[in-house]
N, CA, C and O atoms as a DFTB+ gen file, in Angstrom:
192 C
 N C O
     1  1       0.835      -0.968      -0.110
     2  2       0.065       0.050      -0.128
     3  2       0.879       1.268      -0.018
     4  3       1.885       1.319       0.690
     5  1       0.488       2.139      -0.644
     6  2       1.192       3.628      -0.484
     7  2       0.224       4.468      -0.925
     8  3      -0.770       4.064      -1.530
     9  1       0.461       5.734      -0.641
    10  2      -0.485       6.750      -1.068
    11  2       0.039       7.548      -2.252
    12  3       1.190       7.868      -2.550
    13  1      -1.361       7.825      -2.960
    14  2      -1.106       8.759      -4.330
    15  2      -2.071       9.594      -4.382
    16  3      -2.997       9.615      -3.571
    17  1      -1.940      10.345      -5.329
    18  2      -2.718      11.757      -5.404
    19  2      -3.902      11.532      -6.487
    20  3      -3.608      11.098      -7.601
    21  1      -5.027      11.784      -6.204
    22  2      -6.091      11.600      -7.329
    23  2      -6.005      13.064      -8.028
    24  3      -6.078      14.124      -7.406
    25  1      -5.850      12.944      -9.326
    26  2      -5.518      14.076      -9.977
    27  2      -6.683      14.811     -10.469
    28  3      -6.462      15.804     -11.162
    29  1      -7.901      14.471     -10.215
    30  2      -9.149      15.105     -10.592
    31  2      -9.419      15.967      -9.051
    32  3      -9.897      17.095      -9.166
    33  1      -9.213      15.610      -8.059
    34  2      -9.707      16.398      -6.721
    35  2      -8.737      16.691      -6.079
    36  3      -8.852      17.284      -5.006
    37  1      -7.191      16.234      -6.747
    38  2      -5.829      16.660      -5.885
    39  2      -6.148      16.248      -4.337
    40  3      -6.024      17.072      -3.431
    41  1      -6.525      15.045      -4.134
    42  2      -6.598      14.450      -2.861
    43  2      -5.759      13.434      -2.746
    44  3      -5.687      12.661      -3.701
    45  1      -4.985      13.211      -1.632
    46  2      -4.486      11.728      -1.180
    47  2      -5.309      10.690      -1.086
    48  3      -6.370      10.861      -0.485
    49  1      -5.007       9.434      -1.638
    50  2      -5.817       8.268      -1.412
    51  2      -4.835       7.145      -1.413
    52  3      -3.773       7.136      -2.035
    53  1      -5.343       6.120      -0.585
    54  2      -4.756       4.924      -0.296
    55  2      -4.489       4.214      -1.675
    56  3      -5.417       4.359      -2.470
    57  1      -3.552       3.570      -2.071
    58  2      -3.264       2.807      -3.185
    59  2      -2.727       1.177      -3.017
    60  3      -1.875       0.855      -2.189
    61  1      -3.309       0.333      -3.843
    62  2      -2.802      -1.094      -3.651
    63  2      -2.180      -1.429      -4.745
    64  3      -2.580      -0.853      -5.756
    65  1      -1.196      -2.293      -4.886
    66  2      -0.498      -2.898      -5.968
    67  2      -1.243      -4.252      -6.410
    68  3      -1.459      -5.177      -5.627
    69  1      -1.617      -4.249      -7.803
    70  2      -2.378      -5.619      -8.116
    71  2      -1.416      -6.651      -7.683
    72  3      -0.204      -6.437      -7.672
    73  1      -1.960      -7.786      -7.322
    74  2      -1.126      -8.915      -7.304
    75  2      -0.758      -9.834      -8.623
    76  3       0.126     -10.689      -8.666
    77  1      -1.572      -9.484      -9.592
    78  2      -1.419     -10.105     -10.798
    79  2      -0.538      -9.323     -11.798
    80  3       0.093      -9.955     -12.645
    81  1      -0.465      -7.922     -11.734
    82  2       0.387      -6.973     -12.616
    83  2       1.113      -6.108     -11.716
    84  3       0.571      -5.184     -11.110
    85  1       2.338      -6.403     -11.627
    86  2       3.256      -5.517     -11.006
    87  2       3.181      -3.820     -11.124
    88  3       3.434      -3.001     -10.240
    89  1       2.797      -3.610     -12.360
    90  2       2.683      -2.177     -12.713
    91  2       1.308      -1.681     -12.482
    92  3       1.118      -0.475     -12.637
    93  1       0.198      -2.539     -12.090
    94  2      -1.019      -1.828     -12.050
    95  2      -1.237      -1.491     -10.336
    96  3      -1.041      -2.300      -9.430
    97  1      -1.590      -0.396     -10.224
    98  2      -2.324       0.127      -9.052
    99  2      -3.692       0.221      -8.792
   100  3      -4.302       0.611      -9.788
   101  1      -4.385       0.013      -7.842
   102  2      -5.546       0.275      -7.550
   103  2      -5.924       1.410      -6.325
   104  3      -5.371       1.258      -5.236
   105  1      -6.703       2.345      -6.484
   106  2      -7.003       3.326      -5.337
   107  2      -8.084       2.760      -4.761
   108  3      -8.875       1.987      -5.302
   109  1      -8.105       3.249      -3.417
   110  2      -9.048       2.940      -2.262
   111  2     -10.449       3.033      -3.179
   112  3     -11.160       2.038      -3.318
   113  1     -10.752       4.226      -3.745
   114  2     -12.306       4.196      -4.055
   115  2     -12.665       3.433      -5.278
   116  3     -13.836       3.123      -5.499
   117  1     -11.444       3.041      -6.283
   118  2     -11.773       2.152      -7.295
   119  2     -11.946       0.696      -6.585
   120  3     -12.581      -0.172      -7.186
   121  1     -11.439       0.457      -5.436
   122  2     -11.595      -1.024      -4.863
   123  2     -13.102      -0.970      -4.260
   124  3     -13.856      -1.929      -4.426
   125  1     -13.407      -0.099      -3.731
   126  2     -14.738       0.254      -2.920
   127  2     -15.897       0.168      -4.210
   128  3     -17.057      -0.203      -4.032
   129  1     -15.415       0.525      -5.336
   130  2     -16.513       0.670      -6.542
   131  2     -16.878      -0.596      -6.963
   132  3     -18.016      -0.961      -7.259
   133  1     -15.432      -1.522      -6.982
   134  2     -15.633      -2.744      -7.537
   135  2     -16.471      -3.673      -6.731
   136  3     -17.194      -4.554      -7.197
   137  1     -16.278      -3.353      -5.314
   138  2     -16.950      -4.282      -4.265
   139  2     -18.316      -4.072      -4.352
   140  3     -19.093      -5.025      -4.403
   141  1     -18.763      -2.681      -4.377
   142  2     -20.185      -2.349      -4.566
   143  2     -20.731      -2.965      -5.688
   144  3     -21.771      -3.612      -5.564
   145  1     -20.128      -2.847      -6.860
   146  2     -20.727      -3.415      -8.023
   147  2     -20.950      -4.807      -8.192
   148  3     -21.872      -5.328      -8.819
   149  1     -19.981      -5.390      -7.548
   150  2     -20.095      -6.915      -7.439
   151  2     -21.277      -7.264      -6.449
   152  3     -22.137      -8.091      -6.750
   153  1     -21.266      -6.619      -5.315
   154  2     -22.484      -7.000      -4.565
   155  2     -23.778      -6.766      -5.183
   156  3     -24.695      -7.569      -5.013
   157  1     -23.948      -5.443      -6.078
   158  2     -25.247      -5.198      -6.724
   159  2     -25.682      -6.420      -7.732
   160  3     -26.792      -6.941      -7.837
   161  1     -24.337      -6.749      -8.517
   162  2     -24.770      -7.950      -9.538
   163  2     -25.178      -9.154      -8.897
   164  3     -26.098      -9.782      -9.420
   165  1     -24.572      -9.649      -7.693
   166  2     -25.124     -10.760      -6.794
   167  2     -26.506     -10.498      -6.694
   168  3     -27.280     -11.320      -7.184
   169  1     -26.952      -9.466      -6.127
   170  2     -28.419      -9.163      -5.523
   171  2     -29.224      -9.235      -6.949
   172  3     -30.233      -9.940      -6.939
   173  1     -28.917      -8.648      -8.045
   174  2     -29.670      -8.723      -9.237
   175  2     -29.831     -10.143      -9.915
   176  3     -30.762     -10.445     -10.661
   177  1     -28.753     -10.993      -9.533
   178  2     -28.707     -12.221     -10.202
   179  2     -29.900     -13.032      -9.027
   180  3     -30.802     -13.744      -9.467
   181  1     -29.783     -12.873      -8.067
   182  2     -30.552     -13.579      -6.908
   183  2     -32.030     -13.168      -7.097
   184  3     -32.909     -14.012      -7.273
   185  1     -32.289     -11.752      -7.054
   186  2     -33.795     -11.190      -7.082
   187  2     -34.337     -10.910      -8.416
   188  3     -35.536     -10.696      -8.598
   189  1     -33.462     -10.911      -9.345
   190  2     -33.935     -10.576     -10.563
   191  2     -34.427      -9.383     -10.748
   192  3     -34.863      -9.059     -11.853
């Protein structure tokens, strides 16, 4: 984990390196969005 700067908002955000690609980093907000979207997809599949 390291801290990066969001270029749009100029705010510091925690960043994590991808386990599969050493040159790929994910911001905390990207990870949050991925988790939320995954949960929404699970609910949509379950309840249609």
